[in-house]
A tleap script that builds the chain and sets N, CA, C and O, in Angstrom:
source leaprc.protein.ff14SB
mol = sequence {
  NMET ILE SER LEU ARG GLN PHE PHE SER ARG
  ARG ARG LEU TYR ASP ASP LEU HIE ASP GLU
  ILE GLN ALA HIE LEU ASP GLU ARG VAL ALA
  GLU LEU MET ALA ARG GLY ILE PRO ARG ALA
  SER ALA VAL ALA GLU ALA ARG ARG ALA PHE
  GLY ASN VAL THR ARG LEU GLU GLU ASP GLY
  ARG ASP THR TRP ALA LEU PRO ALA LEU ASP
  SER ILE VAL GLY ASP LEU ARG PHE ALA ALA
  ARG GLN LEU ARG ARG ALA PRO THR LEU CARG
}
set mol.1.N position { 0.852 -1.172 0.000 }
set mol.1.CA position { 0.000 0.000 0.000 }
set mol.1.C position { 0.898 1.234 0.000 }
set mol.1.O position { 1.939 1.248 0.656 }
set mol.2.N position { 0.508 2.233 -0.708 }
set mol.2.CA position { 1.315 3.438 -0.779 }
set mol.2.C position { 0.852 4.444 0.254 }
set mol.2.O position { -0.298 4.423 0.691 }
set mol.3.N position { 1.754 5.319 0.636 }
set mol.3.CA position { 1.394 6.356 1.587 }
set mol.3.C position { 0.713 7.511 0.859 }
set mol.3.O position { 0.751 7.593 -0.369 }
set mol.4.N position { 0.092 8.398 1.627 }
set mol.4.CA position { -0.581 9.550 1.011 }
set mol.4.C position { 0.415 10.461 0.316 }
set mol.4.O position { 0.101 11.050 -0.718 }
set mol.5.N position { 1.617 10.581 0.877 }
set mol.5.CA position { 2.623 11.432 0.232 }
set mol.5.C position { 2.979 10.867 -1.142 }
set mol.5.O position { 3.144 11.624 -2.099 }
set mol.6.N position { 3.097 9.550 -1.244 }
set mol.6.CA position { 3.377 8.940 -2.539 }
set mol.6.C position { 2.200 9.122 -3.488 }
set mol.6.O position { 2.390 9.295 -4.692 }
set mol.7.N position { 0.968 9.083 -2.942 }
set mol.7.CA position { -0.209 9.253 -3.784 }
set mol.7.C position { -0.179 10.605 -4.471 }
set mol.7.O position { -0.509 10.710 -5.652 }
set mol.8.N position { 0.213 11.638 -3.743 }
set mol.8.CA position { 0.218 12.976 -4.310 }
set mol.8.C position { 1.464 13.269 -5.135 }
set mol.8.O position { 1.549 14.318 -5.774 }
set mol.9.N position { 2.432 12.356 -5.129 }
set mol.9.CA position { 3.610 12.531 -5.982 }
set mol.9.C position { 3.669 11.412 -7.025 }
set mol.9.O position { 4.749 10.986 -7.436 }
set mol.10.N position { 2.505 10.953 -7.440 }
set mol.10.CA position { 2.453 9.846 -8.405 }
set mol.10.C position { 3.106 10.186 -9.729 }
set mol.10.O position { 3.707 9.318 -10.362 }
set mol.11.N position { 3.000 11.426 -10.155 }
set mol.11.CA position { 3.589 11.805 -11.445 }
set mol.11.C position { 5.083 11.480 -11.452 }
set mol.11.O position { 5.608 10.976 -12.445 }
set mol.12.N position { 5.761 11.769 -10.344 }
set mol.12.CA position { 7.191 11.472 -10.258 }
set mol.12.C position { 7.422 9.961 -10.294 }
set mol.12.O position { 8.362 9.493 -10.937 }
set mol.13.N position { 6.572 9.197 -9.608 }
set mol.13.CA position { 6.696 7.746 -9.631 }
set mol.13.C position { 6.515 7.205 -11.042 }
set mol.13.O position { 7.260 6.325 -11.475 }
set mol.14.N position { 5.526 7.731 -11.759 }
set mol.14.CA position { 5.282 7.284 -13.126 }
set mol.14.C position { 6.452 7.635 -14.033 }
set mol.14.O position { 6.840 6.840 -14.889 }
set mol.15.N position { 7.013 8.820 -13.846 }
set mol.15.CA position { 8.170 9.223 -14.640 }
set mol.15.C position { 9.369 8.336 -14.333 }
set mol.15.O position { 10.116 7.962 -15.237 }
set mol.16.N position { 9.557 7.995 -13.049 }
set mol.16.CA position { 10.657 7.100 -12.670 }
set mol.16.C position { 10.487 5.727 -13.300 }
set mol.16.O position { 11.457 5.130 -13.769 }
set mol.17.N position { 9.258 5.224 -13.312 }
set mol.17.CA position { 8.985 3.926 -13.931 }
set mol.17.C position { 9.302 3.971 -15.420 }
set mol.17.O position { 9.933 3.058 -15.953 }
set mol.18.N position { 8.864 5.032 -16.088 }
set mol.18.CA position { 9.142 5.188 -17.515 }
set mol.18.C position { 10.655 5.232 -17.771 }
set mol.18.O position { 11.153 4.588 -18.695 }
set mol.19.N position { 11.368 5.989 -16.955 }
set mol.19.CA position { 12.821 6.104 -17.115 }
set mol.19.C position { 13.510 4.752 -16.893 }
set mol.19.O position { 14.461 4.418 -17.600 }
set mol.20.N position { 13.037 3.982 -15.921 }
set mol.20.CA position { 13.624 2.675 -15.639 }
set mol.20.C position { 13.411 1.716 -16.808 }
set mol.20.O position { 14.331 1.002 -17.206 }
set mol.21.N position { 12.207 1.702 -17.349 }
set mol.21.CA position { 11.923 0.847 -18.508 }
set mol.21.C position { 12.786 1.269 -19.692 }
set mol.21.O position { 13.344 0.423 -20.390 }
set mol.22.N position { 12.894 2.574 -19.917 }
set mol.22.CA position { 13.711 3.077 -21.020 }
set mol.22.C position { 15.175 2.691 -20.841 }
set mol.22.O position { 15.853 2.364 -21.815 }
set mol.23.N position { 15.665 2.725 -19.608 }
set mol.23.CA position { 17.057 2.342 -19.339 }
set mol.23.C position { 17.287 0.875 -19.694 }
set mol.23.O position { 18.321 0.531 -20.267 }
set mol.24.N position { 16.327 0.008 -19.356 }
set mol.24.CA position { 16.456 -1.411 -19.698 }
set mol.24.C position { 16.448 -1.606 -21.217 }
set mol.24.O position { 17.228 -2.393 -21.754 }
set mol.25.N position { 15.562 -0.885 -21.898 }
set mol.25.CA position { 15.530 -0.991 -23.358 }
set mol.25.C position { 16.836 -0.500 -23.972 }
set mol.25.O position { 17.376 -1.141 -24.874 }
set mol.26.N position { 17.347 0.632 -23.492 }
set mol.26.CA position { 18.602 1.180 -24.017 }
set mol.26.C position { 19.760 0.220 -23.789 }
set mol.26.O position { 20.626 0.067 -24.650 }
set mol.27.N position { 19.774 -0.424 -22.630 }
set mol.27.CA position { 20.837 -1.388 -22.318 }
set mol.27.C position { 20.791 -2.565 -23.288 }
set mol.27.O position { 21.824 -3.015 -23.784 }
set mol.28.N position { 19.590 -3.051 -23.548 }
set mol.28.CA position { 19.440 -4.180 -24.472 }
set mol.28.C position { 19.823 -3.781 -25.894 }
set mol.28.O position { 20.454 -4.560 -26.608 }
set mol.29.N position { 19.448 -2.583 -26.304 }
set mol.29.CA position { 19.825 -2.084 -27.628 }
set mol.29.C position { 21.349 -2.023 -27.742 }
set mol.29.O position { 21.913 -2.425 -28.759 }
set mol.30.N position { 22.008 -1.524 -26.707 }
set mol.30.CA position { 23.475 -1.428 -26.718 }
set mol.30.C position { 24.112 -2.811 -26.837 }
set mol.30.O position { 25.093 -2.990 -27.559 }
set mol.31.N position { 23.547 -3.790 -26.120 }
set mol.31.CA position { 24.074 -5.159 -26.201 }
set mol.31.C position { 23.933 -5.707 -27.616 }
set mol.31.O position { 24.863 -6.309 -28.151 }
set mol.32.N position { 22.775 -5.498 -28.214 }
set mol.32.CA position { 22.551 -6.005 -29.570 }
set mol.32.C position { 23.437 -5.298 -30.589 }
set mol.32.O position { 23.944 -5.928 -31.517 }
set mol.33.N position { 23.624 -4.000 -30.418 }
set mol.33.CA position { 24.500 -3.266 -31.338 }
set mol.33.C position { 25.948 -3.712 -31.189 }
set mol.33.O position { 26.700 -3.711 -32.163 }
set mol.34.N position { 26.343 -4.094 -29.977 }
set mol.34.CA position { 27.707 -4.593 -29.763 }
set mol.34.C position { 27.932 -5.909 -30.497 }
set mol.34.O position { 29.067 -6.254 -30.826 }
set mol.35.N position { 26.862 -6.635 -30.749 }
set mol.35.CA position { 26.947 -7.886 -31.516 }
set mol.35.C position { 26.954 -7.642 -33.018 }
set mol.35.O position { 27.099 -8.578 -33.805 }
set mol.36.N position { 26.796 -6.381 -33.415 }
set mol.36.CA position { 26.861 -6.042 -34.823 }
set mol.36.C position { 25.519 -5.848 -35.491 }
set mol.36.O position { 25.451 -5.719 -36.714 }
set mol.37.N position { 24.467 -5.825 -34.729 }
set mol.37.CA position { 23.129 -5.623 -35.296 }
set mol.37.C position { 22.917 -4.126 -35.501 }
set mol.37.O position { 23.233 -3.337 -34.611 }
set mol.38.N position { 22.389 -3.721 -36.654 }
set mol.38.CA position { 22.133 -2.292 -36.891 }
set mol.38.C position { 21.154 -1.716 -35.865 }
set mol.38.O position { 20.315 -2.438 -35.326 }
set mol.39.N position { 21.268 -0.424 -35.603 }
set mol.39.CA position { 20.485 0.222 -34.544 }
set mol.39.C position { 18.976 0.013 -34.714 }
set mol.39.O position { 18.298 -0.340 -33.749 }
set mol.40.N position { 18.446 0.221 -35.904 }
set mol.40.CA position { 16.998 0.075 -36.117 }
set mol.40.C position { 16.538 -1.345 -35.790 }
set mol.40.O position { 15.505 -1.534 -35.148 }
set mol.41.N position { 17.293 -2.321 -36.223 }
set mol.41.CA position { 16.940 -3.715 -35.936 }
set mol.41.C position { 17.099 -4.026 -34.451 }
set mol.41.O position { 16.312 -4.783 -33.883 }
set mol.42.N position { 18.113 -3.442 -33.826 }
set mol.42.CA position { 18.349 -3.662 -32.402 }
set mol.42.C position { 17.207 -3.079 -31.568 }
set mol.42.O position { 16.761 -3.697 -30.601 }
set mol.43.N position { 16.740 -1.895 -31.945 }
set mol.43.CA position { 15.622 -1.270 -31.231 }
set mol.43.C position { 14.372 -2.125 -31.379 }
set mol.43.O position { 13.666 -2.362 -30.399 }
set mol.44.N position { 14.093 -2.586 -32.580 }
set mol.44.CA position { 12.908 -3.413 -32.818 }
set mol.44.C position { 12.991 -4.720 -32.030 }
set mol.44.O position { 12.005 -5.148 -31.431 }
set mol.45.N position { 14.148 -5.345 -32.031 }
set mol.45.CA position { 14.323 -6.607 -31.302 }
set mol.45.C position { 14.195 -6.399 -29.800 }
set mol.45.O position { 13.570 -7.212 -29.118 }
set mol.46.N position { 14.773 -5.329 -29.273 }
set mol.46.CA position { 14.690 -5.049 -27.838 }
set mol.46.C position { 13.241 -4.817 -27.422 }
set mol.46.O position { 12.802 -5.330 -26.393 }
set mol.47.N position { 12.499 -4.052 -28.211 }
set mol.47.CA position { 11.084 -3.797 -27.887 }
set mol.47.C position { 10.260 -5.077 -27.974 }
set mol.47.O position { 9.374 -5.312 -27.152 }
set mol.48.N position { 10.554 -5.897 -28.969 }
set mol.48.CA position { 9.833 -7.156 -29.132 }
set mol.48.C position { 10.102 -8.082 -27.938 }
set mol.48.O position { 9.179 -8.709 -27.416 }
set mol.49.N position { 11.346 -8.163 -27.515 }
set mol.49.CA position { 11.707 -9.034 -26.395 }
set mol.49.C position { 11.173 -8.496 -25.067 }
set mol.49.O position { 10.792 -9.274 -24.193 }
set mol.50.N position { 11.144 -7.186 -24.912 }
set mol.50.CA position { 10.723 -6.567 -23.649 }
set mol.50.C position { 9.217 -6.657 -23.460 }
set mol.50.O position { 8.739 -6.822 -22.338 }
set mol.51.N position { 8.484 -6.551 -24.528 }
set mol.51.CA position { 7.026 -6.613 -24.433 }
set mol.51.C position { 6.398 -5.244 -24.597 }
set mol.51.O position { 7.069 -4.279 -24.962 }
set mol.52.N position { 5.123 -5.167 -24.329 }
set mol.52.CA position { 4.346 -3.955 -24.503 }
set mol.52.C position { 4.677 -2.971 -23.376 }
set mol.52.O position { 4.259 -3.165 -22.234 }
set mol.53.N position { 5.419 -1.929 -23.698 }
set mol.53.CA position { 5.878 -0.947 -22.705 }
set mol.53.C position { 4.693 -0.231 -22.072 }
set mol.53.O position { 4.679 -0.027 -20.858 }
set mol.54.N position { 3.722 0.148 -22.850 }
set mol.54.CA position { 2.559 0.866 -22.320 }
set mol.54.C position { 1.811 0.003 -21.304 }
set mol.54.O position { 1.397 0.491 -20.253 }
set mol.55.N position { 1.646 -1.254 -21.616 }
set mol.55.CA position { 0.944 -2.143 -20.679 }
set mol.55.C position { 1.742 -2.318 -19.395 }
set mol.55.O position { 1.162 -2.343 -18.309 }
set mol.56.N position { 3.050 -2.438 -19.499 }
set mol.56.CA position { 3.881 -2.557 -18.302 }
set mol.56.C position { 3.771 -1.315 -17.432 }
set mol.56.O position { 3.696 -1.416 -16.207 }
set mol.57.N position { 3.760 -0.136 -18.064 }
set mol.57.CA position { 3.621 1.101 -17.301 }
set mol.57.C position { 2.257 1.168 -16.626 }
set mol.57.O position { 2.156 1.584 -15.472 }
set mol.58.N position { 1.210 0.762 -17.337 }
set mol.58.CA position { -0.134 0.769 -16.747 }
set mol.58.C position { -0.228 -0.209 -15.585 }
set mol.58.O position { -0.853 0.097 -14.569 }
set mol.59.N position { 0.382 -1.381 -15.721 }
set mol.59.CA position { 0.390 -2.345 -14.616 }
set mol.59.C position { 1.113 -1.777 -13.403 }
set mol.59.O position { 0.690 -1.981 -12.265 }
set mol.60.N position { 2.203 -1.064 -13.654 }
set mol.60.CA position { 2.930 -0.418 -12.556 }
set mol.60.C position { 2.090 0.640 -11.877 }
set mol.60.O position { 2.107 0.757 -10.652 }
set mol.61.N position { 1.357 1.411 -12.656 }
set mol.61.CA position { 0.474 2.439 -12.090 }
set mol.61.C position { -0.630 1.800 -11.258 }
set mol.61.O position { -0.984 2.304 -10.192 }
set mol.62.N position { -1.170 0.690 -11.747 }
set mol.62.CA position { -2.222 -0.002 -11.002 }
set mol.62.C position { -1.706 -0.505 -9.656 }
set mol.62.O position { -2.449 -0.539 -8.675 }
set mol.63.N position { -0.446 -0.891 -9.614 }
set mol.63.CA position { 0.146 -1.365 -8.377 }
set mol.63.C position { 0.167 -0.269 -7.324 }
set mol.63.O position { -0.015 -0.545 -6.139 }
set mol.64.N position { 0.387 0.976 -7.746 }
set mol.64.CA position { 0.500 2.094 -6.809 }
set mol.64.C position { -0.828 2.797 -6.563 }
set mol.64.O position { -0.891 3.730 -5.762 }
set mol.65.N position { -1.864 2.375 -7.221 }
set mol.65.CA position { -3.134 3.098 -7.143 }
set mol.65.C position { -3.841 2.839 -5.818 }
set mol.65.O position { -3.699 1.777 -5.213 }
set mol.66.N position { -4.584 3.812 -5.398 }
set mol.66.CA position { -5.504 3.656 -4.272 }
set mol.66.C position { -6.906 3.709 -4.864 }
set mol.66.O position { -7.476 4.792 -4.996 }
set mol.67.N position { -7.472 2.560 -5.224 }
set mol.67.CA position { -8.737 2.563 -5.954 }
set mol.67.C position { -9.858 3.341 -5.262 }
set mol.67.O position { -10.603 4.066 -5.922 }
set mol.68.N position { -9.982 3.201 -3.958 }
set mol.68.CA position { -11.067 3.895 -3.264 }
set mol.68.C position { -10.885 5.407 -3.360 }
set mol.68.O position { -11.840 6.135 -3.630 }
set mol.69.N position { -9.666 5.875 -3.139 }
set mol.69.CA position { -9.410 7.310 -3.200 }
set mol.69.C position { -9.573 7.836 -4.626 }
set mol.69.O position { -10.126 8.917 -4.831 }
set mol.70.N position { -9.097 7.081 -5.602 }
set mol.70.CA position { -9.276 7.478 -7.003 }
set mol.70.C position { -10.757 7.551 -7.358 }
set mol.70.O position { -11.182 8.455 -8.077 }
set mol.71.N position { -11.535 6.606 -6.857 }
set mol.71.CA position { -12.966 6.596 -7.123 }
set mol.71.C position { -13.645 7.814 -6.494 }
set mol.71.O position { -14.503 8.439 -7.117 }
set mol.72.N position { -13.267 8.143 -5.284 }
set mol.72.CA position { -13.854 9.307 -4.608 }
set mol.72.C position { -13.523 10.585 -5.367 }
set mol.72.O position { -14.389 11.438 -5.557 }
set mol.73.N position { -12.288 10.717 -5.794 }
set mol.73.CA position { -11.886 11.903 -6.556 }
set mol.73.C position { -12.685 11.993 -7.850 }
set mol.73.O position { -13.142 13.074 -8.223 }
set mol.74.N position { -12.855 10.874 -8.530 }
set mol.74.CA position { -13.649 10.857 -9.752 }
set mol.74.C position { -15.103 11.240 -9.500 }
set mol.74.O position { -15.703 11.977 -10.282 }
set mol.75.N position { -15.662 10.733 -8.405 }
set mol.75.CA position { -17.040 11.079 -8.054 }
set mol.75.C position { -17.177 12.564 -7.752 }
set mol.75.O position { -18.159 13.187 -8.155 }
set mol.76.N position { -16.206 13.137 -7.050 }
set mol.76.CA position { -16.247 14.571 -6.739 }
set mol.76.C position { -16.158 15.414 -8.008 }
set mol.76.O position { -16.838 16.433 -8.125 }
set mol.77.N position { -15.334 15.000 -8.943 }
set mol.77.CA position { -15.238 15.723 -10.214 }
set mol.77.C position { -16.567 15.666 -10.975 }
set mol.77.O position { -17.022 16.668 -11.527 }
set mol.78.N position { -17.177 14.482 -10.993 }
set mol.78.CA position { -18.465 14.336 -11.663 }
set mol.78.C position { -19.512 15.227 -11.007 }
set mol.78.O position { -20.280 15.895 -11.700 }
set mol.79.N position { -19.548 15.242 -9.673 }
set mol.79.CA position { -20.516 16.072 -8.956 }
set mol.79.C position { -20.298 17.547 -9.274 }
set mol.79.O position { -21.263 18.285 -9.470 }
set mol.80.N position { -19.053 17.981 -9.329 }
set mol.80.CA position { -18.756 19.382 -9.644 }
set mol.80.C position { -19.239 19.732 -11.050 }
set mol.80.O position { -19.793 20.811 -11.259 }
set mol.81.N position { -19.036 18.831 -12.019 }
set mol.81.CA position { -19.518 19.082 -13.382 }
set mol.81.C position { -21.034 19.190 -13.413 }
set mol.81.O position { -21.587 20.047 -14.102 }
set mol.82.N position { -21.701 18.324 -12.671 }
set mol.82.CA position { -23.163 18.353 -12.654 }
set mol.82.C position { -23.679 19.637 -12.004 }
set mol.82.O position { -24.676 20.202 -12.454 }
set mol.83.N position { -23.012 20.094 -10.963 }
set mol.83.CA position { -23.426 21.335 -10.304 }
set mol.83.C position { -23.232 22.549 -11.202 }
set mol.83.O position { -24.015 23.497 -11.150 }
set mol.84.N position { -22.196 22.520 -12.018 }
set mol.84.CA position { -21.985 23.633 -12.955 }
set mol.84.C position { -23.098 23.698 -13.990 }
set mol.84.O position { -23.495 24.784 -14.413 }
set mol.85.N position { -23.600 22.541 -14.397 }
set mol.85.CA position { -24.667 22.500 -15.409 }
set mol.85.C position { -25.999 22.971 -14.831 }
set mol.85.O position { -26.740 23.704 -15.486 }
set mol.86.N position { -26.295 22.552 -13.618 }
set mol.86.CA position { -27.583 22.890 -12.992 }
set mol.86.C position { -27.316 23.299 -11.544 }
set mol.86.O position { -27.510 22.495 -10.633 }
set mol.87.N position { -26.874 24.541 -11.318 }
set mol.87.CA position { -26.478 24.939 -9.971 }
set mol.87.C position { -27.628 25.025 -8.969 }
set mol.87.O position { -27.388 24.993 -7.762 }
set mol.88.N position { -28.845 25.130 -9.430 }
set mol.88.CA position { -29.964 25.201 -8.490 }
set mol.88.C position { -30.910 24.054 -8.721 }
set mol.88.O position { -31.114 23.609 -9.851 }
set mol.89.N position { -31.476 23.589 -7.654 }
set mol.89.CA position { -32.480 22.522 -7.744 }
set mol.89.C position { -33.827 23.105 -7.342 }
set mol.89.O position { -33.886 23.939 -6.438 }
set mol.90.N position { -34.862 22.705 -7.962 }
set mol.90.CA position { -36.205 23.219 -7.645 }
set mol.90.C position { -36.961 22.263 -6.796 }
set mol.90.O position { -38.107 22.532 -6.434 }
savepdb mol mol.pdb
quit
C-alpha cells in the first residue's frame, strides 16, 4: 500500500517507472549493437523481447493506485460538473 505522500507525488513515480523501462531498453539495444546488429533492428528486437511498454507502465500504475481514493476523486469531479450544469435545484 502506498502512503498519502506517494499518492500525491504519483507523477514522479510514473516518470521514474518510464525512465527505468527506457534504461532497460537502451541497455538491451546497446548489447545487440555490440553484436553487430544495426540500430533500427536492435531497437525493434529489444522492444519485441521486452514486451508492450505501455501495458507494463499501466500495470505499474495499477500497483500504486488507491482505488477507493481514485474513485472518490472521480465522483467529486463528476458532482462538480453536474453542479456547474444545474447549480440550483427546484
